[in-house]
ROMI-57171 format. One record per atom (N, C-alpha, C): residue number from 0; x, y, z. Coordinates in steps of 0.02 Angstrom, whole numbers, plus 50000, padded with zeros to 5 digits. Example, Ala and Ser with C-alpha at 12.3 -4.5 7.8 and 13.67 -1.06 7.14 Angstrom:
BEGIN
 resi     X     Y     Z
    0 50660 49716 50390
    0 50615 49775 50390
    0 50660 49835 50390
    1 50642 49888 50354
    1 50684 49947 50357
    1 50645 50002 50394
This chain:
BEGIN
 resi     X     Y     Z
    0 52963 57752 58020
    0 52946 57749 58071
    0 52930 57841 58122
    1 52978 57866 58085
    1 52965 57932 58106
    1 52897 57970 58075
    2 52870 57932 58035
    2 52801 57964 57991
    2 52759 57926 58047
    3 52759 57868 58072
    3 52712 57839 58116
    3 52710 57892 58175
    4 52750 57902 58215
    4 52780 57938 58260
    4 52730 58007 58248
    5 52722 58051 58202
    5 52715 58098 58180
    5 52626 58108 58178
    6 52623 58037 58137
    6 52532 58016 58129
    6 52516 58011 58203
    7 52533 57988 58266
    7 52507 57958 58320
    7 52527 58011 58381
    8 52548 58069 58331
    8 52569 58108 58411
    8 52490 58136 58415
    9 52498 58145 58480
    9 52421 58159 58530
    9 52376 58105 58550
   10 52403 58044 58519
   10 52385 57974 58550
   10 52408 57960 58635
   11 52368 57930 58652
   11 52403 57900 58716
   11 52479 57861 58714
   12 52507 57878 58771
   12 52595 57855 58759
   12 52598 57768 58731
   13 52537 57733 58801
   13 52534 57657 58790
   13 52517 57648 58723
   14 52467 57663 58695
   14 52427 57656 58625
   14 52482 57648 58560
   15 52525 57707 58571
   15 52575 57737 58529
   15 52609 57691 58529
   16 52659 57654 58590
   16 52710 57613 58574
   16 52677 57552 58560
   17 52598 57523 58560
   17 52595 57450 58549
   17 52593 57474 58484
   18 52573 57520 58434
   18 52557 57544 58344
   18 52632 57529 58346
   19 52685 57544 58365
   19 52727 57550 58338
   19 52765 57464 58350
   20 52762 57448 58401
   20 52780 57362 58397
   20 52743 57313 58363
   21 52681 57331 58339
   21 52638 57279 58299
   21 52673 57301 58218
   22 52691 57357 58204
   22 52716 57366 58140
   22 52769 57351 58144
   23 52815 57353 58187
   23 52898 57327 58162
   23 52900 57246 58181
   24 52845 57223 58198
   24 52840 57149 58203
   24 52818 57122 58128
   25 52768 57176 58098
   25 52762 57162 58018
   25 52812 57175 57972
   26 52836 57214 57994
   26 52907 57244 57949
   26 52930 57181 57940
   27 52972 57149 57982
   27 53021 57104 58003
   27 52974 57045 57974
   28 52911 57013 57979
   28 52893 56945 57961
   28 52910 56971 57870
   29 52893 57023 57856
   29 52890 57029 57784
   29 52945 57039 57766
   30 53006 57051 57807
   30 53064 57040 57754
   30 53074 56981 57771
   31 53066 56940 57804
   31 53081 56861 57841
   31 53076 56839 57766
   32 52997 56831 57772
   32 52964 56784 57693
   32 52984 56815 57633
   33 53012 56887 57625
   33 53038 56889 57564
   33 53106 56858 57569
   34 53151 56842 57593
   34 53220 56794 57607
   34 53202 56749 57566
   35 53272 56751 57521
   35 53272 56691 57482
   35 53283 56622 57542
   36 53241 56571 57525
   36 53265 56502 57547
   36 53302 56460 57555
   37 53365 56439 57596
   37 53421 56410 57567
   37 53401 56355 57539
   38 53449 56333 57507
   38 53433 56256 57464
   38 53437 56198 57501
   39 53390 56158 57509
   39 53411 56102 57545
   39 53466 56056 57504
   40 53503 56009 57545
   40 53573 55977 57539
   40 53548 55917 57491
   41 53591 55893 57425
   41 53573 55847 57390
   41 53605 55781 57417
   42 53548 55733 57419
   42 53542 55667 57452
   42 53570 55632 57398
   43 53605 55573 57435
   43 53642 55527 57381
   43 53680 55468 57427
   44 53735 55443 57404
   44 53771 55383 57442
   44 53833 55373 57423
   45 53887 55338 57469
   45 53957 55348 57459
   45 53979 55284 57421
   46 54005 55283 57370
   46 54014 55226 57322
   46 54078 55237 57294
   47 54103 55177 57268
   47 54165 55149 57240
   47 54163 55128 57186
   48 54218 55146 57118
   48 54198 55119 57076
   48 54236 55044 57070
   49 54175 54983 57049
   49 54186 54928 57058
   49 54218 54877 56988
   50 54247 54814 56983
   50 54256 54790 56959
   50 54237 54725 56976
   51 54217 54674 56924
   51 54209 54611 56933
   51 54224 54552 56891
   52 54206 54496 56903
   52 54260 54456 56862
   52 54196 54386 56849
   53 54155 54379 56812
   53 54096 54336 56799
   53 54133 54259 56780
   54 54084 54208 56772
   54 54119 54141 56781
   54 54102 54137 56696
   55 54173 54110 56670
   55 54140 54095 56592
   55 54112 54010 56592
   56 54140 53978 56631
   56 54108 53896 56625
   56 54092 53878 56699
   57 54057 53844 56712
   57 54012 53818 56773
   57 54053 53748 56808
   58 54126 53769 56826
   58 54165 53729 56865
   58 54161 53730 56952
   59 54160 53682 56977
   59 54170 53696 57049
   59 54226 53723 57086
   60 54231 53756 57132
   60 54295 53808 57150
   60 54344 53769 57195
   61 54412 53758 57165
   61 54468 53714 57184
   61 54492 53743 57246
   62 54498 53809 57258
   62 54540 53846 57286
   62 54537 53912 57285
   63 54533 53936 57350
   63 54531 54011 57364
   63 54572 54041 57397
   64 54625 54103 57356
   64 54700 54123 57387
   64 54684 54181 57412
   65 54624 54218 57431
   65 54617 54282 57441
   65 54559 54294 57490
   66 54529 54315 57528
   66 54479 54340 57575
   66 54452 54418 57563
   67 54392 54415 57568
   67 54355 54489 57583
   67 54374 54548 57619
   68 54405 54612 57586
   68 54438 54646 57628
   68 54509 54644 57618
   69 54537 54591 57585
   69 54618 54618 57569
   69 54621 54658 57507
   70 54689 54679 57512
   70 54703 54724 57464
   70 54735 54695 57405
   71 54710 54709 57343
   71 54770 54642 57307
   71 54789 54712 57241
   72 54858 54674 57203
   72 54884 54705 57160
   72 54833 54683 57086
   73 54852 54710 57032
   73 54806 54678 56964
   73 54865 54609 56958
   74 54810 54561 56941
   74 54868 54493 56936
   74 54866 54459 56964
   75 54843 54459 57045
   75 54859 54424 57115
   75 54809 54363 57083
   76 54835 54293 57097
   76 54784 54258 57115
   76 54705 54257 57180
   77 54654 54241 57145
   77 54608 54243 57189
   77 54566 54183 57217
   78 54542 54161 57157
   78 54501 54090 57172
   78 54528 54045 57117
   79 54526 53980 57115
   79 54549 53924 57041
   79 54479 53883 57031
   80 54448 53882 56967
   80 54405 53823 56966
   80 54439 53749 56928
   81 54392 53727 56932
   81 54430 53657 56919
   81 54431 53653 56839
   82 54510 53643 56808
   82 54520 53660 56752
   82 54501 53586 56716
   83 54493 53536 56731
   83 54503 53456 56702
   83 54469 53448 56643
   84 54407 53475 56635
   84 54351 53472 56591
   84 54370 53514 56529
   85 54405 53573 56544
   85 54443 53618 56492
   85 54491 53606 56471
   86 54536 53561 56506
   86 54606 53537 56485
   86 54581 53487 56426
   87 54532 53451 56440
   87 54528 53386 56398
   87 54504 53424 56320
   88 54464 53478 56336
   88 54442 53496 56271
   88 54492 53545 56221
   89 54527 53571 56283
   89 54588 53603 56239
   89 54633 53542 56209
   90 54635 53503 56221
   90 54684 53432 56184
   90 54652 53427 56130
   91 54588 53427 56140
   91 54560 53400 56073
   91 54567 53441 56026
   92 54554 53512 56047
   92 54567 53553 55985
   92 54630 53562 55975
   93 54685 53562 55999
   93 54764 53566 55980
   93 54764 53502 55928
   94 54733 53445 55938
   94 54735 53393 55909
   94 54715 53374 55826
   95 54643 53412 55839
   95 54624 53432 55771
   95 54666 53503 55723
   96 54677 53538 55769
   96 54733 53584 55740
   96 54805 53572 55685
   97 54827 53516 55729
   97 54885 53477 55695
   97 54883 53441 55656
   98 54802 53390 55645
   98 54792 53350 55594
   98 54778 53397 55535
   99 54720 53468 55534
   99 54722 53512 55459
   99 54769 53541 55475
  100 54821 53538 55503
  100 54898 53570 55474
  100 54932 53540 55428
  101 54930 53455 55459
  101 54963 53394 55406
  101 54911 53394 55345
  102 54851 53393 55351
  102 54813 53385 55285
  102 54828 53442 55246
  103 54848 53525 55263
  103 54881 53566 55229
  103 54936 53569 55199
  104 54980 53537 55246
  104 55047 53515 55205
  104 55046 53485 55157
  105 55022 53410 55167
  105 55000 53360 55114
  105 54974 53401 55059
  106 54928 53440 55060
  106 54906 53456 54975
  106 54952 53508 54943
  107 54986 53548 54985
  107 55026 53591 54960
  107 55095 53546 54939
  108 55124 53501 54989
  108 55177 53448 54943
  108 55158 53425 54888
  109 55101 53410 54839
  109 55084 53374 54828
  109 55096 53289 54825
  110 55079 53236 54797
  110 55064 53179 54806
  110 55152 53131 54806
  111 55167 53096 54861
  111 55235 53069 54861
  111 55251 53018 54791
  112 55315 53010 54774
  112 55314 52967 54708
  112 55302 52904 54717
  113 55286 52859 54794
  113 55277 52809 54801
  113 55190 52788 54801
  114 55164 52874 54810
  114 55075 52862 54799
  114 55079 52855 54719
  115 55108 52905 54683
  115 55101 52900 54606
  115 55112 52843 54584
  116 55161 52794 54590
  116 55176 52716 54575
  116 55128 52678 54601
  117 55094 52673 54664
  117 55032 52645 54693
  117 54987 52653 54629
  118 54958 52703 54619
  118 54910 52722 54570
  118 54912 52725 54512
  119 54960 52709 54459
  119 55003 52683 54399
  119 54974 52601 54411
  120 55000 52571 54470
  120 54976 52492 54466
  120 54916 52492 54474
  121 54865 52545 54507
  121 54799 52522 54524
  121 54759 52526 54451
  122 54780 52572 54422
  122 54761 52589 54343
  122 54790 52521 54301
  123 54854 52508 54298
  123 54859 52450 54262
  123 54819 52371 54267
  124 54814 52379 54340
  124 54761 52302 54362
  124 54693 52313 54347
  125 54666 52382 54333
  125 54595 52396 54326
  125 54604 52382 54240
  126 54638 52414 54202
  126 54638 52397 54121
  126 54645 52345 54101
  127 54686 52293 54155
  127 54695 52212 54123
  127 54626 52195 54157
  128 54583 52203 54202
  128 54538 52173 54237
  128 54465 52201 54152
  129 54471 52253 54155
  129 54431 52280 54089
  129 54438 52240 54028
  130 54498 52220 54027
  130 54520 52177 53953
  130 54489 52106 53949
  131 54524 52089 54008
  131 54468 52005 54035
  131 54405 52002 54023
  132 54361 52071 54045
  132 54283 52051 54043
  132 54255 52072 53975
  133 54304 52106 53943
  133 54292 52135 53880
  133 54294 52048 53838
  134 54345 52037 53858
  134 54345 51963 53802
  134 54296 51922 53822
  135 54302 51923 53890
  135 54245 51869 53905
  135 54166 51874 53876
  136 54155 51950 53874
  136 54092 51970 53861
  136 54092 51938 53769
  137 54156 51939 53731
  137 54160 51930 53664
  137 54126 51850 53669
  138 54166 51824 53705
  138 54147 51749 53713
  138 54081 51746 53718
  139 54048 51751 53771
  139 53999 51746 53786
  139 53936 51755 53738
  140 53951 51796 53695
  140 53900 51834 53645
  140 53916 51784 53586
  141 53974 51762 53576
  141 53979 51705 53513
  141 53946 51645 53532
  142 53958 51616 53608
  142 53930 51568 53615
  142 53839 51566 53615
  143 53815 51646 53641
  143 53745 51633 53617
  143 53723 51630 53548
  144 53776 51651 53511
  144 53739 51652 53442
  144 53728 51575 53413
  145 53781 51543 53460
  145 53766 51469 53448
  145 53734 51438 53481
  146 53701 51469 53512
  146 53641 51442 53557
  146 53675 51368 53607
  147 53737 51395 53633
  147 53764 51386 53706
  147 53742 51411 53742
  148 53768 51472 53752
  148 53763 51529 53801
  148 53681 51555 53802
  149 53670 51572 53877
  149 53599 51574 53892
  149 53589 51656 53895
  150 53541 51704 53882
  150 53532 51764 53877
  150 53553 51791 53960
  151 53543 51767 54005
  151 53553 51771 54058
  151 53632 51789 54085
  152 53683 51744 54045
  152 53741 51721 54047
  152 53785 51795 54007
  153 53756 51808 53952
  153 53778 51848 53912
  153 53762 51922 53941
  154 53710 51958 53998
  154 53690 51994 54019
  154 53740 52019 54078
  155 53752 51953 54141
  155 53793 51944 54156
  155 53895 51974 54144
  156 53884 51923 54086
  156 53954 51948 54036
  156 53963 52031 54027
  157 53894 52065 54015
  157 53896 52130 53990
  157 53920 52174 54049
  158 53882 52146 54109
  158 53884 52216 54162
  158 53948 52197 54197
  159 53984 52150 54195
  159 54059 52140 54214
  159 54094 52177 54177
  160 54088 52193 54107
  160 54137 52227 54079
  160 54126 52278 54073
  161 54067 52306 54075
  161 54064 52379 54107
  161 54075 52398 54149
  162 54054 52387 54213
  162 54082 52384 54272
  162 54177 52398 54287
  163 54195 52349 54243
  163 54283 52353 54237
  163 54298 52419 54209
  164 54262 52441 54147
  164 54276 52505 54123
  164 54272 52555 54160
  165 54225 52544 54199
  165 54218 52622 54239
  165 54269 52616 54300
  166 54294 52549 54339
  166 54351 52562 54388
  166 54431 52571 54332
  167 54409 52564 54290
  167 54476 52584 54256
  167 54473 52645 54235
  168 54418 52686 54210
  168 54413 52755 54230
  168 54422 52812 54282
  169 54410 52769 54337
  169 54422 52807 54412
  169 54504 52794 54414
  170 54521 52734 54391
  170 54601 52738 54408
  170 54643 52790 54373
  171 54616 52801 54310
  171 54642 52852 54277
  171 54658 52905 54295
  172 54575 52927 54314
  172 54578 53003 54346
  172 54615 53002 54409
  173 54604 52960 54464
  173 54637 52959 54496
  173 54721 52986 54500
  174 54759 52959 54437
  174 54823 52952 54428
  174 54824 53019 54391
  175 54771 53066 54355
  175 54791 53115 54331
  175 54791 53167 54392
  176 54748 53178 54453
  176 54749 53202 54495
  176 54782 53220 54522
  177 54852 53162 54527
  177 54905 53151 54567
  177 54948 53177 54511
  178 54955 53159 54469
  178 55027 53188 54415
  178 54989 53275 54422
  179 54956 53285 54392
  179 54931 53342 54399
  179 54944 53408 54455
  180 54934 53381 54531
  180 54948 53423 54584
  180 54877 53442 54603
  181 54886 53463 54676
  181 54836 53483 54700
  181 54799 53568 54669
  182 54719 53564 54676
  182 54688 53625 54649
  182 54709 53674 54696
  183 54719 53740 54670
  183 54700 53783 54716
  183 54653 53821 54779
  184 54605 53775 54741
  184 54506 53778 54795
  184 54538 53734 54855
  185 54555 53673 54841
  185 54576 53629 54894
  185 54626 53663 54944
  186 54663 53695 54917
  186 54705 53718 54969
  186 54690 53778 55005
  187 54647 53815 54986
  187 54631 53858 55023
  187 54569 53820 55049
  188 54540 53774 55048
  188 54490 53761 55090
  188 54539 53720 55137
  189 54581 53692 55150
  189 54626 53662 55191
  189 54662 53726 55227
  190 54668 53766 55210
  190 54702 53823 55242
  190 54652 53845 55286
  191 54578 53878 55265
  191 54545 53898 55307
  191 54527 53833 55372
  192 54508 53785 55347
  192 54504 53728 55399
  192 54567 53747 55473
  193 54614 53741 55443
  193 54664 53751 55484
  193 54650 53793 55538
  194 54636 53858 55501
  194 54656 53921 55540
  194 54582 53913 55597
  195 54530 53899 55581
  195 54449 53881 55616
  195 54497 53824 55675
  196 54527 53788 55656
  196 54565 53736 55711
  196 54607 53771 55760
  197 54638 53815 55739
  197 54695 53859 55770
  197 54639 53906 55813
  198 54606 53957 55767
  198 54567 53994 55827
  198 54506 53951 55877
  199 54484 53903 55876
  199 54456 53878 55909
  199 54497 53829 55982
  200 54572 53816 55957
  200 54622 53788 56021
  200 54639 53868 56050
  201 54633 53917 56014
  201 54646 53966 56055
  201 54607 54002 56107
  202 54537 53990 56102
  202 54484 54023 56125
  202 54487 53979 56167
  203 54503 53925 56192
  203 54494 53864 56235
  203 54563 53877 56280
  204 54613 53891 56244
  204 54651 53899 56283
  204 54655 53984 56353
  205 54622 54041 56317
  205 54589 54096 56347
  205 54558 54075 56398
  206 54509 54041 56398
  206 54449 54022 56468
  206 54485 53965 56478
  207 54549 53932 56479
  207 54586 53887 56517
  207 54618 53952 56587
  208 54637 54001 56535
  208 54674 54040 56577
  208 54639 54074 56623
  209 54579 54073 56615
  209 54521 54117 56655
  209 54485 54070 56706
  210 54509 54005 56713
  210 54509 53962 56770
  210 54512 53994 56828
  211 54588 54007 56803
  211 54652 54027 56865
  211 54618 54136 56871
  212 54548 54136 56923
  212 54533 54204 56923
  212 54578 54244 56955
  213 54603 54317 56940
  213 54640 54354 56953
  213 54620 54411 56957
  214 54654 54465 56994
  214 54622 54529 57003
  214 54639 54569 56941
  215 54576 54606 56905
  215 54591 54648 56834
  215 54598 54690 56841
  216 54625 54726 56910
  216 54655 54786 56923
  216 54685 54794 56999
  217 54716 54855 57011
  217 54711 54853 57092
  217 54660 54873 57114
  218 54649 54859 57181
  218 54586 54868 57221
  218 54598 54833 57278
  219 54530 54844 57325
  219 54515 54794 57397
  219 54440 54745 57364
  220 54459 54679 57366
  220 54404 54635 57390
  220 54352 54652 57408
  221 54303 54671 57378
  221 54214 54682 57413
  221 54192 54615 57434
  222 54180 54587 57382
  222 54138 54506 57377
  222 54160 54466 57368
  223 54153 54403 57397
  223 54165 54355 57360
  223 54115 54300 57369
  224 54071 54299 57341
  224 54003 54265 57336
  224 54013 54205 57340
  225 54026 54156 57330
  225 54042 54087 57345
  225 54085 54040 57382
  226 54113 53989 57418
  226 54121 53967 57444
  226 54186 53901 57408
  227 54216 53884 57453
  227 54267 53810 57430
  227 54212 53766 57418
  228 54217 53739 57343
  228 54181 53678 57317
  228 54115 53720 57309
  229 54099 53756 57296
  229 54026 53798 57269
  229 54041 53766 57191
  230 53989 53764 57156
  230 54007 53765 57073
  230 53958 53804 57051
  231 53984 53887 57049
  231 53965 53928 57022
  231 53928 53921 56959
  232 53863 53955 56937
  232 53826 53945 56851
  232 53877 53981 56813
  233 53878 53982 56754
  233 53912 54007 56731
  233 53868 54092 56700
  234 53910 54148 56698
  234 53891 54209 56693
  234 53895 54232 56771
  235 53887 54204 56816
  235 53906 54242 56888
  235 53947 54251 56902
  236 53948 54306 56964
  236 54021 54341 56975
  236 54051 54309 57025
  237 54094 54300 57009
  237 54136 54268 57051
  237 54184 54334 57111
  238 54200 54363 57110
  238 54229 54412 57144
  238 54202 54498 57122
  239 54196 54541 57171
  239 54202 54616 57160
  239 54257 54640 57182
  240 54290 54692 57150
  240 54328 54743 57185
  240 54307 54816 57187
  241 54321 54841 57249
  241 54310 54900 57253
  241 54372 54938 57201
  242 54369 54983 57166
  242 54438 55002 57130
  242 54436 55083 57135
  243 54517 55105 57099
  243 54502 55193 57104
  243 54535 55210 57163
  244 54565 55282 57157
  244 54585 55302 57210
  244 54576 55317 57284
  245 54504 55347 57265
  245 54443 55381 57319
  245 54378 55351 57302
  246 54350 55359 57335
  246 54267 55351 57319
  246 54259 55411 57303
  247 54185 55412 57262
  247 54131 55456 57246
  247 54077 55443 57278
  248 54053 55519 57286
  248 53954 55525 57303
  248 53916 55523 57261
  249 53879 55450 57260
  249 53812 55478 57206
  249 53775 55523 57228
  250 53749 55560 57202
  250 53694 55609 57205
  250 53628 55611 57169
  251 53584 55655 57183
  251 53513 55647 57129
  251 53505 55733 57130
  252 53515 55780 57091
  252 53493 55813 57063
  252 53439 55850 57051
  253 53391 55876 57096
  253 53309 55887 57075
  253 53324 55936 57001
  254 53254 55920 56965
  254 53268 55986 56893
  254 53264 56047 56914
  255 53252 56076 56970
  255 53228 56150 57002
  255 53306 56170 56983
  256 53370 56113 57008
  256 53420 56151 57016
  256 53469 56110 56968
  257 53452 56083 56918
  257 53499 56056 56862
  257 53520 56100 56817
  258 53496 56147 56809
  258 53526 56215 56752
  258 53589 56251 56816
  259 53585 56266 56868
  259 53629 56276 56931
  259 53690 56281 56894
  260 53709 56187 56896
  260 53771 56155 56913
  260 53791 56123 56840
  261 53859 56121 56858
  261 53875 56096 56783
  261 53952 56063 56803
  262 53994 56017 56771
  262 54051 55972 56780
  262 54094 56038 56792
  263 54141 56038 56846
  263 54181 56061 56868
  263 54166 56107 56959
  264 54120 56103 56970
  264 54076 56152 57016
  264 54096 56120 57095
  265 54103 56151 57149
  265 54137 56133 57198
  265 54083 56123 57254
  266 54084 56068 57278
  266 54030 56042 57340
  266 54069 56034 57407
  267 54048 56011 57452
  267 54031 55992 57510
  267 54007 55958 57530
  268 54028 55899 57559
  268 53997 55816 57563
  268 54013 55802 57621
  269 53926 55784 57656
  269 53958 55761 57733
  269 53921 55687 57726
  270 53960 55635 57768
  270 53935 55564 57763
  270 53932 55563 57822
  271 53875 55512 57840
  271 53858 55485 57899
  271 53892 55453 57936
  272 53907 55466 58015
  272 53948 55431 58040
  272 54019 55473 58040
  273 54030 55528 58010
  273 54119 55562 57988
  273 54080 55623 58008
  274 54119 55651 58065
  274 54113 55723 58070
  274 54147 55785 58016
  275 54185 55775 58002
  275 54221 55805 57958
  275 54208 55799 57898
  276 54171 55854 57840
  276 54154 55872 57787
  276 54215 55863 57749
  277 54181 55831 57686
  277 54255 55839 57648
  277 54242 55875 57563
  278 54293 55910 57553
  278 54282 55959 57475
  278 54278 55886 57426
  279 54242 55891 57371
  279 54233 55871 57330
  279 54217 55917 57236
  280 54232 55886 57183
  280 54221 55903 57137
  280 54144 55875 57088
  281 54117 55914 57035
  281 54066 55872 57016
  281 54096 55853 56955
  282 54129 55792 56942
  282 54149 55748 56899
  282 54107 55733 56829
  283 54021 55709 56843
  283 53999 55683 56820
  283 53914 55711 56821
  284 53870 55730 56751
  284 53794 55744 56791
  284 53767 55718 56724
  285 53731 55672 56722
  285 53690 55652 56684
  285 53635 55710 56646
  286 53611 55706 56594
  286 53574 55739 56525
  286 53495 55730 56551
  287 53495 55660 56553
  287 53437 55603 56561
  287 53412 55619 56629
  288 53341 55599 56649
  288 53336 55611 56728
  288 53318 55524 56724
  289 53331 55516 56800
  289 53325 55438 56824
  289 53252 55416 56798
  290 53208 55449 56818
  290 53140 55414 56782
  290 53103 55474 56739
  291 53091 55453 56679
  291 53060 55510 56634
  291 53016 55474 56616
  292 52949 55448 56652
  292 52879 55464 56611
  292 52856 55485 56568
  293 52803 55485 56510
  293 52798 55536 56486
  293 52760 55597 56499
  294 52705 55597 56550
  294 52682 55661 56577
  294 52717 55694 56646
  295 52782 55670 56653
  295 52819 55695 56709
  295 52869 55753 56649
  296 52856 55772 56603
  296 52901 55815 56567
  296 52881 55886 56573
  297 52810 55875 56581
  297 52789 55951 56582
  297 52720 55950 56647
  298 52708 56008 56658
  298 52665 56030 56717
  298 52707 56014 56780
  299 52665 55986 56846
  299 52689 56009 56928
  299 52729 55955 56907
  300 52717 55881 56873
  300 52774 55823 56897
  300 52851 55834 56865
  301 52842 55897 56826
  301 52909 55904 56810
  301 52960 55914 56859
  302 52948 55946 56901
  302 52980 55953 56963
  302 52997 55909 56996
  303 52979 55854 57000
  303 52995 55805 57033
  303 53075 55750 57006
  304 53073 55770 56942
  304 53130 55747 56895
  304 53205 55752 56947
  305 53239 55697 56922
  305 53318 55702 56976
  305 53354 55678 56917
  306 53424 55717 56930
  306 53478 55701 56879
  306 53552 55651 56938
  307 53557 55620 56900
  307 53605 55559 56945
  307 53686 55602 56899
  308 53701 55614 56959
  308 53771 55650 56978
  308 53826 55623 57035
  309 53893 55643 57002
  309 53934 55602 57043
  309 53980 55661 57065
  310 54021 55643 57139
  310 54069 55688 57173
  310 54115 55661 57186
  311 54171 55679 57144
  311 54228 55643 57169
  311 54261 55681 57222
  312 54281 55631 57291
  312 54293 55672 57361
  312 54365 55673 57341
  313 54412 55741 57380
  313 54470 55743 57390
  313 54519 55745 57455
  314 54565 55729 57471
  314 54585 55716 57507
  314 54616 55649 57537
  315 54668 55631 57591
  315 54695 55561 57586
  315 54639 55543 57641
  316 54601 55571 57702
  316 54542 55531 57732
  316 54500 55492 57697
  317 54491 55539 57632
  317 54420 55490 57595
  317 54436 55415 57564
  318 54499 55408 57556
  318 54526 55356 57551
  318 54502 55282 57578
  319 54494 55292 57664
  319 54467 55248 57693
  319 54396 55242 57706
  320 54365 55270 57677
  320 54298 55277 57694
  320 54251 55224 57641
  321 54211 55191 57687
  321 54181 55123 57658
  321 54103 55144 57610
  322 54098 55094 57563
  322 54059 55105 57508
  322 53979 55107 57551
  323 53912 55132 57519
  323 53863 55140 57542
  323 53832 55175 57609
  324 53882 55232 57626
  324 53865 55257 57667
  324 53791 55306 57650
  325 53755 55340 57692
  325 53728 55398 57660
  325 53777 55459 57655
  326 53773 55493 57614
  326 53797 55578 57602
  326 53751 55625 57585
  327 53779 55690 57612
  327 53733 55734 57590
  327 53784 55800 57551
  328 53775 55821 57497
  328 53795 55867 57486
  328 53786 55946 57461
  329 53833 55968 57491
  329 53813 56057 57459
  329 53833 56088 57413
  330 53830 56111 57359
  330 53881 56123 57290
  330 53843 56193 57283
  331 53891 56242 57252
  331 53896 56303 57215
  331 53879 56287 57149
  332 53848 56349 57115
  332 53848 56352 57032
  332 53912 56344 57009
  333 53915 56293 56954
  333 53980 56295 56932
  333 53982 56310 56863
  334 54030 56301 56818
  334 54020 56325 56735
  334 54088 56258 56712
  335 54071 56223 56653
  335 54121 56182 56632
  335 54197 56228 56623
  336 54250 56169 56642
  336 54310 56189 56635
  336 54344 56162 56556
């Protein structure tokens, strides 16, 4: 400025003042343009951790024990589905398990003495019938040679003798099986069948218990989509809980600022409708952008990529905030701790 005054010495005073004023404005504008523009706030919404319970079977709702907005402890009953169909399936599965257990015990203990005696009697009867059939066959054969019996009569006698001999072999095999005991392979198969029946019964027991819907953890009931008497489809969400000690802000970091932030960075979060800002810590920051078409990884489109981040709010007042409110965050550069 002194240099300018020296160079304008001799000019009219009014012209000198105008030249100095114009130059001052130029210097100010140049300095303002060179100043670093402040980063805009990061945008997002306020969220809570959520826990949901789905319907494992489609059954009508018999009872509702809680309402939306209620604070519940883990294990608190919320609603009850009709258990009658599952109770019947469970009873059948338990009966089948008992039957399989009895069959396994029978194979392990072996045959009773009465069963062996009955098998011996069956063998004796079969042997007697075989002997009679053999005698009848020999008699018919003799009559045939004498020309008294026909060939068809001899064929019938021969077939009867063969049938009784087969029955005798079967009765003897049955008795030998009872005397020699059960094979290890048969016991293993029976044991596997019993284990499968028990597993089926246990699975149905778990399903039966889950018809009584209870809170999976401490929290506040956010949604009960179905009403008393409704029959939700299998896989439908029966109840949603907001869980955790405090909400968090889910924000999206542009690519231009992704490298400046790291886990542990300090942030100031402003929530729509709440005058007082909240302090928060950056607890998670995704490595992958929210949307990554192949052409957006380079060039001008790369600046449009955004990375999802979560800010854990601090302070007792944050615990009373609802989910879904718009939020903005100002974060300082941080490093992982």
